[in-house]
MOPAC internal coordinates of N, CA, C and O (Angstrom, degrees):
PM7 1SCF
backbone

  N    0.0000 0     0.00 0     0.00 0    0    0    0
  C    1.5992 1     0.00 0     0.00 0    1    0    0
  C    1.5411 1   111.17 1     0.00 0    2    1    0
  O    1.2310 1   122.97 1   131.67 1    3    2    1
  N    1.3154 1   111.92 1   -48.33 1    3    2    1
  C    1.4195 1   117.22 1   178.30 1    5    3    2
  C    1.4442 1   121.39 1   -50.63 1    6    5    3
  O    1.2310 1   123.45 1   139.45 1    7    6    5
  N    1.3951 1   110.99 1   -40.55 1    7    6    5
  C    1.5066 1   121.93 1   174.84 1    9    7    6
  C    1.4219 1   110.81 1   -62.63 1   10    9    7
  O    1.2310 1   118.33 1   136.57 1   11   10    9
  N    1.3684 1   120.78 1   -43.43 1   11   10    9
  C    1.4665 1   120.25 1  -179.49 1   13   11   10
  C    1.5982 1   108.37 1   -71.16 1   14   13   11
  O    1.2310 1   116.42 1   147.39 1   15   14   13
  N    1.2296 1   124.40 1   -32.61 1   15   14   13
  C    1.4088 1   126.58 1   173.40 1   17   15   14
  C    1.5148 1   105.41 1   -56.95 1   18   17   15
  O    1.2310 1   121.69 1   120.84 1   19   18   17
  N    1.3002 1   114.37 1   -59.16 1   19   18   17
  C    1.5180 1   117.27 1  -171.81 1   21   19   18
  C    1.5794 1   108.50 1   -63.45 1   22   21   19
  O    1.2310 1   119.41 1   140.85 1   23   22   21
  N    1.3091 1   118.73 1   -39.15 1   23   22   21
  C    1.3546 1   116.12 1   176.95 1   25   23   22
  C    1.5516 1   117.53 1   -60.05 1   26   25   23
  O    1.2310 1   121.33 1   138.27 1   27   26   25
  N    1.2338 1   115.06 1   -41.73 1   27   26   25
  C    1.4831 1   123.20 1   176.50 1   29   27   26
  C    1.5361 1   106.24 1   -64.81 1   30   29   27
  O    1.2310 1   119.41 1   127.06 1   31   30   29
  N    1.2386 1   118.74 1   -52.94 1   31   30   29
  C    1.5008 1   120.84 1  -178.97 1   33   31   30
  C    1.6054 1   110.10 1   -58.28 1   34   33   31
  O    1.2310 1   118.76 1   136.27 1   35   34   33
  N    1.2218 1   119.98 1   -43.73 1   35   34   33
  C    1.3856 1   128.29 1   176.83 1   37   35   34
  C    1.5299 1   110.54 1   -54.76 1   38   37   35
  O    1.2310 1   122.52 1   129.98 1   39   38   37
  N    1.4389 1   112.78 1   -50.02 1   39   38   37
  C    1.3507 1   116.71 1   177.28 1   41   39   38
  C    1.5499 1   119.92 1   -58.10 1   42   41   39
  O    1.2310 1   125.35 1   135.87 1   43   42   41
  N    1.3362 1   107.33 1   -44.13 1   43   42   41
  C    1.5045 1   113.30 1   171.52 1   45   43   42
  C    1.4549 1   117.58 1   -60.70 1   46   45   43
  O    1.2310 1   119.76 1   142.44 1   47   46   45
  N    1.4148 1   118.07 1   -37.56 1   47   46   45
  C    1.3847 1   122.17 1   172.68 1   49   47   46
  C    1.5055 1   109.89 1   -67.63 1   50   49   47
  O    1.2310 1   114.76 1   148.22 1   51   50   49
  N    1.2218 1   127.54 1   -31.78 1   51   50   49
  C    1.4339 1   127.52 1  -179.09 1   53   51   50
  C    1.5851 1   105.20 1   -73.35 1   54   53   51
  O    1.2310 1   118.75 1   138.84 1   55   54   53
  N    1.3396 1   119.99 1   -41.16 1   55   54   53
  C    1.5358 1   120.80 1   178.21 1   57   55   54
  C    1.5570 1   102.67 1   -62.31 1   58   57   55
  O    1.2310 1   116.85 1   139.43 1   59   58   57
  N    1.1878 1   123.60 1   -40.57 1   59   58   57
  C    1.5617 1   123.20 1  -172.68 1   61   59   58
  C    1.5438 1   107.10 1   -75.59 1   62   61   59
  O    1.2310 1   118.98 1   134.46 1   63   62   61
  N    1.3398 1   119.55 1   -45.54 1   63   62   61
  C    1.3676 1   119.63 1  -178.66 1   65   63   62
  C    1.5805 1   116.89 1   -67.66 1   66   65   63
  O    1.2310 1   121.72 1   149.96 1   67   66   65
  N    1.3568 1   114.31 1   -30.04 1   67   66   65
  C    1.3918 1   116.21 1   174.67 1   69   67   66
  C    1.4988 1   113.79 1   -84.75 1   70   69   67
  O    1.2310 1   118.14 1  -173.42 1   71   70   69
  N    1.2926 1   121.14 1     6.58 1   71   70   69
  C    1.4794 1   127.35 1  -179.11 1   73   71   70
  C    1.4453 1   112.99 1    65.18 1   74   73   71
  O    1.2310 1   118.85 1  -159.32 1   75   74   73
  N    1.3106 1   119.80 1    20.68 1   75   74   73
  C    1.4795 1   120.04 1   179.17 1   77   75   74
  C    1.5415 1   111.95 1   -65.34 1   78   77   75
  O    1.2310 1   121.94 1   131.38 1   79   78   77
  N    1.3351 1   113.89 1   -48.62 1   79   78   77
  C    1.5174 1   121.10 1   176.51 1   81   79   78
  C    1.5324 1   108.30 1  -133.34 1   82   81   79
  O    1.2310 1   119.10 1   -21.28 1   83   82   81
  N    1.2295 1   119.33 1   158.72 1   83   82   81
  C    1.5275 1   125.63 1   168.86 1   85   83   82
  C    1.4988 1   104.65 1   -93.72 1   86   85   83
  O    1.2310 1   120.99 1   -17.16 1   87   86   85
  N    1.4047 1   115.72 1   162.84 1   87   86   85
  C    1.3885 1   123.80 1   178.85 1   89   87   86
  C    1.5086 1   112.75 1   -53.63 1   90   89   87
  O    1.2310 1   121.64 1   138.49 1   91   90   89
  N    1.3709 1   114.47 1   -41.51 1   91   90   89
  C    1.5349 1   116.59 1   178.72 1   93   91   90
  C    1.4897 1   109.87 1   -58.48 1   94   93   91
  O    1.2310 1   117.66 1   138.93 1   95   94   93
  N    1.2579 1   122.05 1   -41.07 1   95   94   93
  C    1.4771 1   124.91 1  -176.00 1   97   95   94
  C    1.5914 1   106.33 1   -66.78 1   98   97   95
  O    1.2310 1   119.26 1   141.17 1   99   98   97
  N    1.2866 1   119.01 1   -38.83 1   99   98   97
  C    1.4421 1   121.04 1  -178.64 1  101   99   98
  C    1.4855 1   107.14 1   -70.58 1  102  101   99
  O    1.2310 1   119.43 1   141.01 1  103  102  101
  N    1.2769 1   118.69 1   -38.99 1  103  102  101
  C    1.4427 1   119.32 1   175.03 1  105  103  102
  C    1.6367 1   117.32 1   -61.30 1  106  105  103
  O    1.2310 1   126.81 1   142.58 1  107  106  105
  N    1.3316 1   104.50 1   -37.42 1  107  106  105
  C    1.5653 1   108.88 1   177.67 1  109  107  106
  C    1.4628 1   108.18 1   -70.71 1  110  109  107
  O    1.2310 1   118.67 1   138.76 1  111  110  109
  N    1.2893 1   120.14 1   -41.24 1  111  110  109
  C    1.4919 1   123.72 1  -172.63 1  113  111  110
  C    1.5820 1   108.01 1   -65.28 1  114  113  111
  O    1.2310 1   121.48 1   145.87 1  115  114  113
  N    1.3313 1   114.78 1   -34.13 1  115  114  113
  C    1.3244 1   115.23 1  -178.09 1  117  115  114
  C    1.5753 1   116.01 1  -103.82 1  118  117  115
  O    1.2310 1   119.09 1  -166.38 1  119  118  117
  N    1.2703 1   119.35 1    13.62 1  119  118  117
  C    1.3756 1   125.34 1  -172.95 1  121  119  118
  C    1.6139 1   110.62 1   -58.58 1  122  121  119
  O    1.2310 1   119.77 1   138.21 1  123  122  121
  N    1.2135 1   118.04 1   -41.79 1  123  122  121
  C    1.4024 1   123.44 1  -177.80 1  125  123  122
  C    1.5850 1   114.67 1   -61.82 1  126  125  123
  O    1.2310 1   121.47 1   158.52 1  127  126  125
  N    1.2057 1   114.80 1   -21.48 1  127  126  125
  C    1.5195 1   121.32 1  -179.00 1  129  127  126
  C    1.5610 1   110.63 1  -120.41 1  130  129  127
  O    1.2310 1   121.76 1  -155.90 1  131  130  129
  N    1.4463 1   114.24 1    24.10 1  131  130  129
  C    1.3780 1   118.49 1   176.05 1  133  131  130
  C    1.4763 1   119.46 1    63.71 1  134  133  131
  O    1.2310 1   122.40 1  -147.31 1  135  134  133
  N    1.2973 1   113.00 1    32.69 1  135  134  133
  C    1.5188 1   120.83 1   170.74 1  137  135  134
  C    1.5055 1   109.45 1    70.03 1  138  137  135
  O    1.2310 1   124.66 1    11.75 1  139  138  137
  N    1.3648 1   108.66 1  -168.25 1  139  138  137
  C    1.4799 1   120.46 1  -178.62 1  141  139  138
  C    1.4963 1   106.89 1   -49.00 1  142  141  139
  O    1.2310 1   120.94 1   132.07 1  143  142  141
  N    1.3984 1   115.82 1   -47.93 1  143  142  141
  C    1.4693 1   121.02 1  -167.01 1  145  143  142
  C    1.5221 1   104.30 1   -64.91 1  146  145  143
  O    1.2310 1   118.16 1   141.47 1  147  146  145
  N    1.3794 1   121.11 1   -38.53 1  147  146  145
  C    1.4241 1   122.14 1  -179.23 1  149  147  146
  C    1.5095 1   111.78 1   -65.89 1  150  149  147
  O    1.2310 1   120.87 1   139.95 1  151  150  149
  N    1.2921 1   115.95 1   -40.05 1  151  150  149
  C    1.6033 1   121.43 1   177.25 1  153  151  150
  C    1.5950 1   106.04 1   -56.00 1  154  153  151
  O    1.2310 1   121.11 1   130.80 1  155  154  153
  N    1.3358 1   115.48 1   -49.20 1  155  154  153
  C    1.4139 1   113.45 1  -175.11 1  157  155  154
  C    1.5251 1   114.70 1   -75.39 1  158  157  155
  O    1.2310 1   121.49 1   137.79 1  159  158  157
  N    1.3104 1   114.76 1   -42.21 1  159  158  157
  C    1.5330 1   114.97 1   179.72 1  161  159  158
  C    1.5564 1   113.69 1   -64.12 1  162  161  159
  O    1.2310 1   120.65 1   145.60 1  163  162  161
  N    1.2789 1   116.36 1   -34.40 1  163  162  161
  C    1.5137 1   121.77 1  -175.81 1  165  163  162
  C    1.5450 1   110.51 1   -97.32 1  166  165  163
  O    1.2310 1   118.87 1   179.13 1  167  166  165
  N    1.2730 1   119.75 1    -0.87 1  167  166  165
  C    1.4287 1   124.91 1  -172.55 1  169  167  166
  C    1.4932 1   113.34 1    55.51 1  170  169  167
  O    1.2310 1   119.38 1  -130.59 1  171  170  169
  N    1.1822 1   118.78 1    49.41 1  171  170  169
  C    1.4873 1   126.18 1  -175.41 1  173  171  170
  C    1.5775 1   109.78 1   -99.96 1  174  173  171
  O    1.2310 1   119.53 1  -136.46 1  175  174  173
  N    1.2628 1   118.51 1    43.54 1  175  174  173
  C    1.4518 1   120.97 1  -176.19 1  177  175  174
  C    1.4076 1   115.64 1   -55.14 1  178  177  175
  O    1.2310 1   120.77 1   126.65 1  179  178  177
  N    1.3816 1   116.14 1   -53.35 1  179  178  177
  C    1.4454 1   125.72 1  -175.29 1  181  179  178
  C    1.5485 1   109.22 1   -61.38 1  182  181  179
  O    1.2310 1   121.28 1   141.83 1  183  182  181
  N    1.3217 1   115.15 1   -38.17 1  183  182  181
  C    1.4457 1   119.42 1   178.34 1  185  183  182
  C    1.3873 1   116.29 1   -71.14 1  186  185  183
  O    1.2310 1   121.79 1   149.64 1  187  186  185
  N    1.3892 1   114.17 1   -30.36 1  187  186  185
  C    1.4833 1   120.49 1   172.81 1  189  187  186
  C    1.3618 1   112.20 1   -71.76 1  190  189  187
  O    1.2310 1   116.60 1   136.71 1  191  190  189
  N    1.3673 1   124.07 1   -43.29 1  191  190  189
  C    1.4768 1   121.05 1   178.10 1  193  191  190
  C    1.5198 1   108.30 1   -65.38 1  194  193  191
  O    1.2310 1   119.54 1   138.33 1  195  194  193
  N    1.3221 1   118.49 1   -41.67 1  195  194  193
  C    1.4490 1   116.84 1   176.20 1  197  195  194
  C    1.4443 1   117.96 1   -56.87 1  198  197  195
  O    1.2310 1   121.47 1   133.48 1  199  198  197
  N    1.2373 1   114.78 1   -46.52 1  199  198  197
  C    1.5944 1   119.92 1   176.84 1  201  199  198
  C    1.4336 1   110.10 1   -59.14 1  202  201  199
  O    1.2310 1   117.77 1   130.22 1  203  202  201
  N    1.3328 1   121.85 1   -49.78 1  203  202  201
  C    1.4304 1   120.86 1  -178.59 1  205  203  202
  C    1.5360 1   109.45 1   -61.45 1  206  205  203
  O    1.2310 1   120.87 1   143.04 1  207  206  205
  N    1.3207 1   115.95 1   -36.96 1  207  206  205
  C    1.4980 1   119.23 1   178.99 1  209  207  206
  C    1.6054 1   110.36 1   -65.08 1  210  209  207
  O    1.2310 1   120.30 1   133.48 1  211  210  209
  N    1.2433 1   117.03 1   -46.52 1  211  210  209
  C    1.4553 1   124.29 1   178.37 1  213  211  210
  C    1.5604 1   107.14 1   -56.97 1  214  213  211
  O    1.2310 1   120.56 1   127.71 1  215  214  213
  N    1.2890 1   116.54 1   -52.29 1  215  214  213
  C    1.4588 1   123.35 1  -174.37 1  217  215  214
  C    1.6373 1   104.81 1   -57.18 1  218  217  215
  O    1.2310 1   121.57 1   131.74 1  219  218  217
  N    1.3122 1   114.60 1   -48.26 1  219  218  217
  C    1.4763 1   114.25 1  -175.64 1  221  219  218
  C    1.5164 1   112.36 1   -65.52 1  222  221  219
  O    1.2310 1   120.23 1   140.25 1  223  222  221
  N    1.3525 1   117.16 1   -39.75 1  223  222  221
  C    1.3846 1   125.43 1   178.15 1  225  223  222
  C    1.5663 1   107.32 1   -61.14 1  226  225  223
  O    1.2310 1   118.98 1   138.07 1  227  226  225
  N    1.2974 1   119.55 1   -41.93 1  227  226  225
  C    1.5183 1   122.08 1  -179.60 1  229  227  226
  C    1.4768 1   114.75 1   -70.80 1  230  229  227
  O    1.2310 1   119.89 1   150.50 1  231  230  229
  N    1.3036 1   117.82 1   -29.50 1  231  230  229
  C    1.3801 1   124.74 1  -165.96 1  233  231  230
  C    1.5679 1   118.42 1  -110.90 1  234  233  231
  O    1.2310 1   120.87 1   161.96 1  235  234  233
  N    1.2795 1   115.94 1   -18.04 1  235  234  233
  C    1.4452 1   122.56 1  -178.27 1  237  235  234
  C    1.6067 1   112.37 1  -117.39 1  238  237  235
  O    1.2310 1   120.66 1   -35.59 1  239  238  237
  N    1.2837 1   116.34 1   144.41 1  239  238  237
  C    1.4747 1   120.23 1   175.96 1  241  239  238
  C    1.5890 1   113.08 1   -72.70 1  242  241  239
  O    1.2310 1   124.10 1    -6.88 1  243  242  241
  N    1.3193 1   109.74 1   173.12 1  243  242  241
  C    1.4386 1   115.80 1  -175.21 1  245  243  242
  C    1.4939 1   110.91 1   -62.89 1  246  245  243
  O    1.2310 1   118.29 1   136.85 1  247  246  245
  N    1.2548 1   120.86 1   -43.15 1  247  246  245
  C    1.4722 1   127.39 1  -177.41 1  249  247  246
  C    1.5727 1   107.49 1   -56.36 1  250  249  247
  O    1.2310 1   121.05 1   128.55 1  251  250  249
  N    1.3191 1   115.59 1   -51.45 1  251  250  249
  C    1.4578 1   117.14 1   178.11 1  253  251  250
  C    1.4421 1   115.29 1   -58.56 1  254  253  251
  O    1.2310 1   120.99 1   137.87 1  255  254  253
  N    1.3063 1   115.71 1   -42.13 1  255  254  253
  C    1.5080 1   123.08 1  -178.01 1  257  255  254
  C    1.5203 1   109.17 1   -69.93 1  258  257  255
  O    1.2310 1   119.90 1   143.82 1  259  258  257
  N    1.3327 1   117.80 1   -36.18 1  259  258  257
  C    1.4284 1   122.40 1   173.27 1  261  259  258
  C    1.5510 1   110.57 1   -59.88 1  262  261  259
  O    1.2310 1   121.13 1   134.62 1  263  262  261
  N    1.3267 1   115.44 1   -45.38 1  263  262  261
  C    1.5142 1   119.15 1   174.82 1  265  263  262
  C    1.5446 1   111.13 1   -59.93 1  266  265  263
  O    1.2310 1   118.28 1   137.74 1  267  266  265
  N    1.3093 1   120.89 1   -42.26 1  267  266  265
  C    1.3792 1   121.20 1  -179.27 1  269  267  266
  C    1.5626 1   107.48 1   -63.23 1  270  269  267
  O    1.2310 1   120.33 1   138.41 1  271  270  269
  N    1.3085 1   116.98 1   -41.59 1  271  270  269
  C    1.4704 1   113.23 1   178.60 1  273  271  270
  C    1.5185 1   115.17 1   -69.23 1  274  273  271
  O    1.2310 1   120.53 1   152.48 1  275  274  273
  N    1.2988 1   116.59 1   -27.52 1  275  274  273
  C    1.5062 1   123.84 1   173.89 1  277  275  274
  C    1.3656 1   113.54 1   -65.43 1  278  277  275
  O    1.2310 1   118.89 1   135.96 1  279  278  277
  N    1.3251 1   119.73 1   -44.04 1  279  278  277
  C    1.5272 1   125.78 1  -175.01 1  281  279  278
  C    1.5900 1   111.74 1   -88.88 1  282  281  279
  O    1.2310 1   121.75 1   166.83 1  283  282  281
  N    1.2970 1   114.26 1   -13.17 1  283  282  281
  C    1.4391 1   117.60 1  -168.44 1  285  283  282
  C    1.6316 1   114.46 1  -102.78 1  286  285  283
  O    1.2310 1   122.76 1   176.82 1  287  286  285
  N    1.2924 1   112.32 1    -3.18 1  287  286  285
  C    1.4941 1   112.20 1  -171.19 1  289  287  286
  C    1.5556 1   113.68 1   -50.87 1  290  289  287
  O    1.2310 1   122.05 1   134.12 1  291  290  289
  N    1.3524 1   113.69 1   -45.88 1  291  290  289
  C    1.4382 1   113.19 1   178.43 1  293  291  290
  C    1.4963 1   116.09 1   -68.28 1  294  293  291
  O    1.2310 1   120.33 1   151.55 1  295  294  293
  N    1.3599 1   116.97 1   -28.45 1  295  294  293
  C    1.4534 1   122.75 1  -178.43 1  297  295  294
  C    1.5537 1   105.41 1   -73.29 1  298  297  295
  O    1.2310 1   119.39 1   146.00 1  299  298  297
  N    1.3297 1   118.76 1   -34.00 1  299  298  297
  C    1.4905 1   118.06 1  -177.69 1  301  299  298
  C    1.4312 1   111.51 1   -77.19 1  302  301  299
  O    1.2310 1   116.81 1   165.71 1  303  302  301
  N    1.3820 1   123.67 1   -14.29 1  303  302  301
  C    1.4091 1   126.51 1  -179.52 1  305  303  302
  C    1.5764 1   108.68 1   -77.34 1  306  305  303
  O    1.2310 1   119.61 1   155.50 1  307  306  305
  N    1.3541 1   118.34 1   -24.50 1  307  306  305
  C    1.4774 1   121.57 1  -176.79 1  309  307  306
  C    1.5236 1   103.16 1   -77.24 1  310  309  307
  O    1.2310 1   120.01 1   -43.02 1  311  310  309
  N    1.2820 1   117.58 1   136.98 1  311  310  309
  C    1.4917 1   120.11 1   175.60 1  313  311  310
  C    1.5496 1   110.52 1    58.16 1  314  313  311
  O    1.2310 1   119.58 1  -145.10 1  315  314  313
  N    1.2215 1   118.41 1    34.90 1  315  314  313
  C    1.3811 1   124.50 1  -166.71 1  317  315  314
  C    1.5292 1   116.14 1   -55.21 1  318  317  315
  O    1.2310 1   122.11 1   147.33 1  319  318  317
  N    1.4072 1   113.57 1   -32.67 1  319  318  317
  C    1.4993 1   114.46 1   177.32 1  321  319  318
  C    1.4619 1   112.77 1   -61.95 1  322  321  319
  O    1.2310 1   115.82 1   150.96 1  323  322  321
  N    1.1985 1   125.54 1   -29.04 1  323  322  321
  C    1.5051 1   127.12 1   177.00 1  325  323  322
  C    1.4812 1   110.33 1   -97.00 1  326  325  323
  O    1.2310 1   117.32 1   135.07 1  327  326  325
  N    1.2884 1   122.70 1   -44.93 1  327  326  325
  C    1.4399 1   122.15 1  -176.60 1  329  327  326
  C    1.6096 1   112.13 1   -61.52 1  330  329  327
  O    1.2310 1   123.10 1   156.07 1  331  330  329
  N    1.3470 1   111.66 1   -23.93 1  331  330  329
  C    1.5222 1   113.81 1   176.00 1  333  331  330
  C    1.4961 1   108.87 1   -51.40 1  334  333  331
  O    1.2310 1   117.82 1   144.81 1  335  334  333
  N    1.2993 1   121.76 1   -35.19 1  335  334  333
  C    1.4409 1   127.09 1  -170.18 1  337  335  334
  C    1.5358 1   107.93 1   -70.77 1  338  337  335
  O    1.2310 1   119.39 1   152.20 1  339  338  337
  N    1.3289 1   118.77 1   -27.80 1  339  338  337
  C    1.5093 1   123.82 1   172.68 1  341  339  338
  C    1.5784 1   109.92 1   -63.98 1  342  341  339
  O    1.2310 1   122.36 1   133.61 1  343  342  341
  N    1.3069 1   113.08 1   -46.39 1  343  342  341
  C    1.4335 1   118.95 1  -179.35 1  345  343  342
  C    1.5695 1   110.88 1   -70.64 1  346  345  343
  O    1.2310 1   120.11 1   136.58 1  347  346  345
  N    1.2109 1   117.40 1   -43.42 1  347  346  345
  C    1.5394 1   123.06 1   177.18 1  349  347  346
  C    1.5122 1   109.31 1   -59.43 1  350  349  347
  O    1.2310 1   120.76 1   138.88 1  351  350  349
  N    1.2982 1   116.15 1   -41.12 1  351  350  349
  C    1.5250 1   120.54 1  -179.92 1  353  351  350
  C    1.5827 1   111.41 1   -57.85 1  354  353  351
  O    1.2310 1   123.20 1   139.10 1  355  354  353
  N    1.2354 1   111.47 1   -40.90 1  355  354  353
  C    1.4555 1   120.61 1  -179.23 1  357  355  354
  C    1.5154 1   111.69 1   -72.43 1  358  357  355
  O    1.2310 1   119.30 1   127.62 1  359  358  357
  N    1.2271 1   118.94 1   -52.38 1  359  358  357
  C    1.4960 1   127.40 1  -173.85 1  361  359  358
  C    1.4519 1   111.53 1   -69.34 1  362  361  359
  O    1.2310 1   117.38 1   150.70 1  363  362  361
  N    1.2618 1   122.59 1   -29.30 1  363  362  361
  C    1.4999 1   124.24 1   179.93 1  365  363  362
  C    1.4454 1   110.59 1   -79.58 1  366  365  363
  O    1.2310 1   117.07 1   176.56 1  367  366  365
  N    1.3486 1   123.19 1    -3.44 1  367  366  365
  C    1.5169 1   122.95 1  -176.51 1  369  367  366
  C    1.5630 1   102.88 1   -70.90 1  370  369  367
  O    1.2310 1   121.92 1   -41.80 1  371  370  369
  N    1.2991 1   113.93 1   138.20 1  371  370  369
  C    1.4240 1   128.14 1   177.88 1  373  371  370
  C    1.4925 1   115.42 1   -67.68 1  374  373  371
  O    1.2310 1   121.99 1   164.93 1  375  374  373
  N    1.3410 1   113.80 1   -15.07 1  375  374  373
  C    1.5059 1   113.79 1  -174.74 1  377  375  374
  C    1.4784 1   112.83 1   -78.24 1  378  377  375
  O    1.2310 1   119.36 1   165.99 1  379  378  377
  N    1.3768 1   118.82 1   -14.01 1  379  378  377
  C    1.3670 1   120.77 1   175.48 1  381  379  378
  C    1.5431 1   116.25 1   -86.24 1  382  381  379
  O    1.2310 1   120.42 1   -31.74 1  383  382  381
  N    1.3515 1   116.80 1   148.26 1  383  382  381
  C    1.4067 1   120.32 1   175.74 1  385  383  382
  C    1.4336 1   111.55 1   -80.26 1  386  385  383
  O    1.2310 1   118.57 1   -15.38 1  387  386  385
  N    1.2915 1   120.33 1   164.62 1  387  386  385
  C    1.5632 1   117.67 1   176.64 1  389  387  386
  C    1.4834 1   108.86 1   -57.72 1  390  389  387
  O    1.2310 1   116.67 1   138.79 1  391  390  389
  N    1.2998 1   123.94 1   -41.21 1  391  390  389
  C    1.5361 1   123.13 1  -175.54 1  393  391  390
  C    1.5921 1   106.98 1   -65.44 1  394  393  391
  O    1.2310 1   120.30 1   145.34 1  395  394  393
  N    1.3780 1   117.03 1   -34.66 1  395  394  393
  C    1.4141 1   116.27 1  -179.26 1  397  395  394
  C    1.5659 1   110.28 1   -69.54 1  398  397  395
  O    1.2310 1   122.60 1   141.25 1  399  398  397
  N    1.3827 1   112.63 1   -38.75 1  399  398  397
  C    1.4605 1   117.77 1  -178.01 1  401  399  398
  C    1.5381 1   106.82 1   -67.05 1  402  401  399
  O    1.2310 1   119.93 1   138.84 1  403  402  401
  N    1.3139 1   117.74 1   -41.16 1  403  402  401
  C    1.4782 1   117.41 1   177.51 1  405  403  402
  C    1.5315 1   114.87 1   -59.54 1  406  405  403
  O    1.2310 1   122.49 1   143.59 1  407  406  405
  N    1.3512 1   112.84 1   -36.41 1  407  406  405
  C    1.4381 1   115.75 1   179.96 1  409  407  406
  C    1.5715 1   111.39 1   -67.39 1  410  409  407
  O    1.2310 1   121.53 1   135.95 1  411  410  409
  N    1.3554 1   114.68 1   -44.05 1  411  410  409
  C    1.4145 1   117.19 1   173.64 1  413  411  410
  C    1.6130 1   115.37 1   -62.74 1  414  413  411
  O    1.2310 1   122.73 1   139.50 1  415  414  413
  N    1.2801 1   112.38 1   -40.50 1  415  414  413
  C    1.4792 1   114.38 1   179.17 1  417  415  414
  C    1.5073 1   106.86 1   -61.44 1  418  417  415
  O    1.2310 1   118.87 1   137.75 1  419  418  417
  N    1.3401 1   119.76 1   -42.25 1  419  418  417
  C    1.4316 1   118.99 1  -175.88 1  421  419  418
  C    1.5465 1   113.77 1   -71.04 1  422  421  419
  O    1.2310 1   122.47 1   160.70 1  423  422  421
  N    1.2618 1   112.87 1   -19.30 1  423  422  421
  C    1.4968 1   117.06 1   178.74 1  425  423  422
  C    1.6415 1   110.59 1   -88.00 1  426  425  423
  O    1.2310 1   122.62 1   171.68 1  427  426  425
  N    1.2777 1   112.58 1    -8.32 1  427  426  425
  C    1.4167 1   119.81 1   179.26 1  429  427  426
  C    1.5533 1   114.88 1   -78.48 1  430  429  427
  O    1.2310 1   120.55 1   -19.90 1  431  430  429
  N    1.3023 1   116.56 1   160.10 1  431  430  429
  C    1.5209 1   116.81 1   178.37 1  433  431  430
  C    1.5108 1   109.16 1   -60.35 1  434  433  431
  O    1.2310 1   121.62 1   -35.23 1  435  434  433
  N    1.4201 1   114.50 1   144.77 1  435  434  433
  C    1.3982 1   119.13 1   179.95 1  437  435  434
  C    1.5212 1   118.45 1   -51.66 1  438  437  435
  O    1.2310 1   121.04 1   140.57 1  439  438  437
  N    1.2939 1   115.62 1   -39.43 1  439  438  437
  C    1.5205 1   118.87 1  -178.12 1  441  439  438
  C    1.4790 1   113.00 1   -69.86 1  442  441  439
  O    1.2310 1   118.77 1   167.90 1  443  442  441
  N    1.3197 1   119.95 1   -12.10 1  443  442  441
  C    1.4446 1   128.61 1   175.54 1  445  443  442
  C    1.5957 1   111.91 1   -81.10 1  446  445  443
  O    1.2310 1   120.90 1   140.82 1  447  446  445
  N    1.3055 1   115.88 1   -39.18 1  447  446  445
  C    1.3812 1   120.22 1  -162.18 1  449  447  446
  C    1.5264 1   114.01 1   -62.32 1  450  449  447
  O    1.2310 1   116.44 1   146.09 1  451  450  449
  N    1.2073 1   124.37 1   -33.91 1  451  450  449
  C    1.4914 1   119.30 1   177.17 1  453  451  450
  C    1.4815 1   115.10 1   -67.91 1  454  453  451
  O    1.2310 1   119.30 1   156.55 1  455  454  453
  N    1.3247 1   118.94 1   -23.45 1  455  454  453
  C    1.4300 1   122.80 1   177.04 1  457  455  454
  C    1.5541 1   109.68 1   -89.78 1  458  457  455
  O    1.2310 1   118.30 1   154.55 1  459  458  457
  N    1.3293 1   120.85 1   -25.45 1  459  458  457
  C    1.4341 1   122.36 1   177.79 1  461  459  458
  C    1.4804 1   115.25 1   -78.62 1  462  461  459
  O    1.2310 1   121.75 1   157.45 1  463  462  461
  N    1.2629 1   114.25 1   -22.55 1  463  462  461
  C    1.5028 1   119.81 1  -177.15 1  465  463  462
  C    1.5299 1   111.76 1   -57.12 1  466  465  463
  O    1.2310 1   120.57 1   147.94 1  467  466  465
  N    1.2734 1   116.51 1   -32.06 1  467  466  465
  C    1.5510 1   117.29 1  -179.38 1  469  467  466
  C    1.5335 1   112.88 1   -69.62 1  470  469  467
  O    1.2310 1   121.48 1   177.03 1  471  470  469
  N    1.2904 1   114.77 1    -2.97 1  471  470  469
  C    1.5321 1   116.77 1   177.43 1  473  471  470
  C    1.5730 1   109.79 1   -98.10 1  474  473  471
  O    1.2310 1   118.09 1  -174.88 1  475  474  473
  N    1.2424 1   121.24 1     5.12 1  475  474  473
  C    1.4876 1   126.74 1   179.98 1  477  475  474
  C    1.4857 1   105.45 1   -68.25 1  478  477  475
  O    1.2310 1   120.10 1   180.00 1  479  478  477

């Protein structure tokens, strides 16, 4: 459990340090599950990753999201069973064209691609 806690906290720190989101945005994204503390307390890691992904998809444009995928490939490989849901939450957004989804899928870790293809 400690490892999942640390992995989620490290992911949030990465998002903050890369300037992807500010703390206020993370708090808003996770407000329905009581923030980062609620994710950890209630073991809601998948939900936490999904909510952050949905927030990013809703608030950032394609070029910024493409940049996140470009710089995050190694980060997404850590705890990949749950971080997959961050990627999926973004790619399943209907605001992206098929070509844009393909670009994001191609930038995703290889072990995610077979599952993400269904969102094309």
